[in-house]
N, C-alpha and C positions, 0 to 999 in steps of 0.2 A: 382579540388584540395579540395574544401570544402566538396564535397560529400565523398571523400576518408577519410578525417579526421573525418567526422560525422560517417561514417560506422565503422571506427576503434574505436571511442569512444563507440558506441553501443556494439561492440563486446567485448571490454574490460569490460564494465559494465555488460554484460551478463555473462562473465567469473567470475567476482567478485560475482555475485548473485549465480551462481552455486557453487562456492567455499563455500560461507556462508551457503548455504542450505545443503551441504554435510559434513560439519565439524562435527566430533564426539566430541563436547565439551559439557560443562554443559549448553549450550544454544540451543535454537531451533529457526531457521530462515526459514520461508517459504515465497517464493516469487512466484507470478503468474501473468501472463498477458493474456488478452483476447481481442478480437475485435468481437463485435456483429454487423453484417451488415444486412441491410434489404434484405429479400429474393429476391427482384427485382433487386438487385445489385450483382456484382461479384467482387471478389478480384483477382488480378493477381496471378498466381501460384508462381511467384518469391517472392512476398510479403509473401504469406502463408509459403513458404519454409524458408524465412529469419526469420519470426516471430517464427517458430518452432525451427529452428537451434540456433538462438542467445538467445532467451528468453524462449524457451520451451513453447511458447504461443499457445493459441487456437484461431482458427477463426471459429465463429459460425454464421450460417445464421438463422435469425428469421423474423417473420412477425410482424413488429411494429404496424400494424393495430390491432393486438391482444394485445393491450398495457398492460392489466392486467396480461395476461399470461407471457408476456415478463418481466414485473416488478417482478413477482414471480421467473422467471428463473434467472434474474440478482441477485436478493436478495439471492437466493440459492447458486449461484456461489460465491458471496462475502462471505457469511457465511462459505461455505466449505473451502475457501482459507484464512480465518482469524481465523481458529480454533474456529469458531462459536462465535467470539467476536463481530462481526457486523452482526446481524441477519436480520436487516431491513435497508439496505443501501438506497434504494429508498423508500421514504415515500409516494410518489404519482406515478401513472403510467406516463410513458413518453408520449409526444405528438405523435399522430398517424402518423405524417409526419416525424418522426425521421428516419435518414438514417444510422447512425453509432454511436456506443458507444465503447469507448476505456476504458479498465479497467486494473488497476494494483493493486495488493494486496500484503501487506507485513505484516507478523506476526513475532514478535520477543519476545521471552521469555528467561530470563536468571537470574541468581543470581548476585547480586552486588559483585564486588571484595572486597569491604569493606561494609558489610551489615549495614543497619540502625538499631539502637537499639530501639526496641519497647517501652521501658520505657521512651524514649525521644520524642515519638510521642504525639503531643498536638493539640487540637482544637485551631486554630488561624485564624484571619481574612485574607481573600484572596480577593484582589481588582480586579474587572472586569469592563469593560465599562458600565455594567448595574447596578453596585453597589457592595457592599461588602457582601461576604458570609463567613460563618465559615466552615472550612474544616480541616481534619486531615493533619498536616504537619510534615514531618519527619526531624530528625536532626541527623547529624553524626559529629563526631569530628575527627580531624587528620590533617596531612599535605598532601595536594593533589596537584599534578602537574596540571597546566592549561595553556591555550593559550589565548592570547588577540589579537583581530583583530581590527585595528584602523579604519576600514571602518565604515562609519555611515549608519545606516539603516533608511529609510524613508518610 
């Protein structure tokens, strides 16, 4: 029963991603999945087929012992699938005993329904766990719908 529900959830999510990627709106949504497996391992054909059919995903076989080459390959894959916004995903080579890497990439670009007004952008303090930094902060005025969830996050 749980397997069927899980499969249905994956298939519905895959349908949603394909819909977002194919919309001819004023936005761009790119989604990609890949699994990099060690060349000494093999994936079941059913998994490869499911990955391709549901997520249009790729299954790639690599030699993780060639970790610098694999680092460059993964960084290239991520860069290509994020419209080059993340050119260096892996800062260091992976350990040579790595067996599998699962990757999902999402790129989204769109115009705001109610654009921010550049004249109201100001340098203001932004508080982080490591201290306060000054950053450009945007301001918009208007009446906007919102939702509030009473779940507490910890």
